[in-house]
C-alpha positions in Angstrom: -8.9 12.3 -24.1 -12.6 13.1 -23.4 -13.0 9.6 -21.9 -10.1 10.1 -19.4 -11.6 13.5 -18.4 -15.0 12.0 -17.8 -13.4 9.1 -15.8 -11.5 11.5 -13.6 -14.7 13.5 -12.9 -16.5 10.3 -12.0 -13.8 9.2 -9.6 -13.8 12.5 -7.9 -17.6 12.2 -7.4 -17.3 8.7 -6.1 -15.2 9.5 -3.0 -17.7 10.6 -0.4 -17.2 13.6 1.9 -15.7 12.9 5.3 -17.7 14.6 8.0 -16.8 14.6 11.7 -18.8 16.4 14.4 -20.7 18.4 11.8 -24.1 19.9 11.7 -25.2 20.0 8.1 -28.7 21.3 7.3 -30.7 18.7 5.3 -31.0 21.2 2.5 -27.2 21.9 2.3 -24.7 19.9 0.2 -21.1 18.8 0.7 -19.6 17.4 -2.4 -17.1 14.5 -2.8 -13.5 14.4 -1.6 -14.2 17.2 1.0 -13.1 16.9 4.6 -15.1 18.8 7.3 -14.5 18.7 11.0 -16.6 20.5 13.6 -18.5 22.5 10.9 -22.0 23.8 10.9 -23.5 24.5 7.4 -26.8 26.4 7.0 -29.6 25.7 4.6 -29.0 25.9 0.9 -25.3 26.3 1.4 -22.8 24.1 -0.4 -19.2 23.1 -0.2 -17.6 22.1 -3.5 -15.2 19.2 -4.2 -12.0 18.8 -2.3 -12.8 21.3 0.5 -11.0 21.3 3.8 -12.9 23.0 6.5 -12.2 22.9 10.3 -13.9 24.5 13.3 -16.2 26.8 11.4 -19.8 28.0 11.4 -21.2 28.7 7.9 -24.5 30.5 7.4 -27.3 30.0 4.8 -27.1 30.3 1.0 -23.3 30.2 0.9 -21.4 29.1 -2.2 -18.1 27.6 -1.4 -16.1 26.5 -4.5 -13.9 23.5 -5.0 -10.6 23.3 -3.1 -11.4 25.9 -0.5 -9.5 25.6 2.9 -11.0 27.2 6.0 -9.6 27.1 9.5 -7.3 24.4 10.6 -4.6 24.0 13.3 -1.7 26.4 13.8 2.0 25.6 14.4 3.6 27.3 17.4 6.1 29.7 15.7 7.2 31.1 19.1 8.2 27.7 20.5 11.5 25.9 19.9 10.0 23.7 17.2 6.9 24.0 15.0 6.7 20.1 14.7 3.6 18.4 16.0 5.8 15.7 17.8 6.2 18.2 20.6 2.5 18.8 21.0 -0.3 16.8 22.7 -2.3 14.2 20.9 -2.0 12.0 17.8 -0.1 13.3 14.8 0.8 12.0 11.3 4.3 11.0 12.5 3.0 8.7 15.3 5.5 10.0 17.9 5.3 12.5 20.8 8.4 13.9 22.6 6.3 16.2 24.7 2.6 17.1 25.3 2.4 20.9 25.0 -1.0 22.3 24.2 -2.0 21.8 20.6 -2.0 25.0 18.6 -5.5 26.0 17.3 -6.9 29.1 15.9 -10.2 30.5 17.0 -13.5 29.5 15.4 -13.9 30.8 11.9 -17.3 32.3 11.0 -18.8 32.7 7.6 -22.0 34.7 7.4 -25.0 34.2 5.1 -24.9 34.5 1.3 -21.1 34.4 1.1 -19.4 33.3 -2.1 -15.9 31.9 -1.7 -14.0 31.3 -4.9 -11.9 28.3 -6.1 -8.9 27.5 -4.0 -9.3 30.3 -1.5 -7.6 29.9 2.0 -9.3 31.4 5.0 -7.2 31.7 8.2 -8.6 30.2 11.4 -10.5 32.7 13.6 -11.4 35.1 10.7 -15.0 36.3 10.3 -16.5 36.8 6.9 -19.7 38.9 7.1 -23.0 38.5 5.3 -23.0 39.0 1.5 -19.2 39.1 1.1 -17.3 37.7 -1.9 -13.8 36.1 -1.7 -11.9 35.9 -5.0 -10.4 32.6 -6.3 -7.0 31.8 -4.9 -7.2 34.5 -2.2 -5.6 34.2 1.2 -7.8 35.8 3.8 -6.1 36.7 7.1 -8.4 39.5 8.4 -12.1 39.9 9.0 -14.1 40.8 5.9 -17.0 43.3 6.2 -20.5 42.7 4.8 -21.1 42.9 1.1 -17.4 43.5 0.4 -15.4 41.9 -2.5 -11.9 40.8 -1.3 -9.2 39.2 -3.4 -5.4 38.7 -3.5 -2.6 37.4 -1.4 -3.0 38.6 1.3 -6.6 39.5 0.4 -7.7 43.1 0.4 -10.9 44.9 -0.4 -11.4 45.4 -4.1 -14.8 47.1 -3.8 -18.2 46.9 -2.2 -21.0 45.1 -3.9 -23.4 47.9 -3.3 -23.6 51.5 -1.9 -23.7 51.8 1.9 -27.4 52.5 2.1 -28.2 49.4 0.0 -25.9 47.3 2.1 -27.6 48.5 5.3 -31.1 47.8 3.8 -30.1 44.2 2.8 -28.6 43.5 6.2 -31.9 44.7 7.8 -33.9 42.6 5.4 -32.2 39.4 6.5 -33.8 37.6 3.6 -31.8 34.4 4.3 -34.1 33.9 7.3 -37.3 34.0 5.2 -39.4 30.9 5.0 -39.4 29.2 1.6 -42.9 30.5 0.7 -41.6 34.0 0.9 -38.5 33.2 -1.0 -40.7 31.8 -3.8 -42.9 34.9 -3.8 -40.0 37.4 -3.8 -37.4 35.4 -5.7 -38.3 37.2 -9.0 -36.9 40.4 -7.6 -33.5 39.0 -6.5 -31.8 40.3 -9.6 -33.0 43.8 -8.8 -31.9 44.8 -5.2 -33.7 48.2 -5.4 -36.9 46.6 -6.4 -36.7 43.9 -3.7 -36.0 46.4 -1.0 -38.8 48.7 -2.2 -41.3 45.9 -2.3 -40.5 44.8 1.3 -40.7 48.3 2.6 -37.1 48.1 4.0 -35.9 51.4 2.6 
């Protein structure tokens, strides 16, 4: 039993990520069996196994768990048919009866230091602001404000990570833009937001 578990994990790691038209920072990581198209990924951000991300800008220090889906095409619900065979371009069925414009949502934007839990789905065109947390299995159809925790189907705000004045202080701090030397020097205070803000004179 343990051997088959280890083998399945090994096989998952062996399939490399598929990247098309992506800008991945050299310090970021995209794990195996993920499929990214037209994605930018900031420094020290990672995408877990089996992610599907399309047409999305992702900031720095983001944690994206396994099986997360962000963006993607949209089917035309107001047309006669939702099938891709009536739209422009190649499709999985290999046939086109018309060439109507391909449905596509807007660009999805994920801020800095965002944590997206396992299996979450983020609708195309949504913005998730800095410091937000998305619960596992959530379906996000609306913009998420900074440092808010959202969960559910459809996702709703559960609570804020901090009080409003602390959120404002952290947004002004913009620590995700700091050079690595400063991150090393100040990293010991990252488990104590009040102390970090005090020591940087941001509050």
